C-alpha positions, 0 to 999 in steps of 0.5 A, a space after each residue: 508963215 507956218 512952216 507948212 507954208 514957208 517950205 518948198 513945194 514939191 514937185 510932180 504927183 507926191 507934192 500933189 498928195 501931200 498938198 491935198 492931204 495937208 489941205 483936206 486934213 488940215 481943215 478938218 483939224 481945225 474945225 473939229 479942234 478944242 470941241 470933238 476929242 473930248 466930246 466923242 471921248 466922253 460919248 465913248 466911255 458912257 456909251 459903252 461902260 455907263 450902264 455897265 458901272 451904274 449896274 454894278 454900282 446897283 448891285 453894292 447898295 445896300 438896303 433901304 433909304 441909306 442903303 448908298 451907306 450901307 453896302 450889301 454883302 454882294 459888295 464885299 464878293 465883288 471889291 474886298 472877297 478875302 476880307 469878306 471870307 475871313 469874316 465868315 460872310 457876316 459884314 457886320 464883323 468886318 471893320 468899319 475902317 478901312 473895309 467898310 469906307 474902301 467898298 463905299 469910295 468903290 461903289 459911289 465911283 461907280 456912280 459919281 465917276 462916269 456921271 461926271 465924266 458924262 458931265 464933263 465936269 472936273 472930267 481929267 480927276 474924274 477920268 484919272 479916278 476911273 483909270 485908278 478904279 479900272 486898274 483895282 478892278 483888275 487886279 481883284 478880278 485876276 487875284 480874287 476872282 480866279 479869272 483865268 489866263 486866257 481872260 487875261 491875256 497879255 499884250 500882243 498875243 493876236 487875240 483881241 479877246 481879253 477882257 484884261 489886256 484887250 478890252 479895258 487897255 481901250 477903255 483906259 486910252 479912252 479915259 486917258 485922252 480926257 486926262 490930256 485933251 479933257 473934256 472940250 468946249 461943250 462940257 460944265 468944265 469950260 463953263 466952268 473957266 467961262 466964271 
């Protein structure tokens, strides 16, 4: 017997409302359990941010077939602006270790992590990676791209339109759902766990 069933029934209007609430929402919860939340979080993430990160990644690729391992000047300007400035905007003057490797990893992350989340492949790890990516992205935007305080915002400030504390907090929340709940039954993670 569940706790709900063993509890004494409450009388009156409140009891009727409470039983109706438990019945309706308990049924919805049982129906969606295990598949809906992970799938919904993945679809929300990819519909809101998939093309954003894809297009951002494209701006970082170098020229030619090896563009995915030879970042563009724009990649350094977006990811490591002070390093690029120190090198006189000459990416050949920037040491490969660690700076080129950091830019390459950041560029690849913009393509691979959202794709992994969409497919539900190693979703918890991909979501953790995206949380780290968003945190670093936010720091770079504040520290090096001169984001004004009105665009940074703060929690509980009554203005819901700041880029950092409002938008990115919601991005991270969707990712936290994936870290905690996983991708759900409709995912490659689920398929791989069966083997």
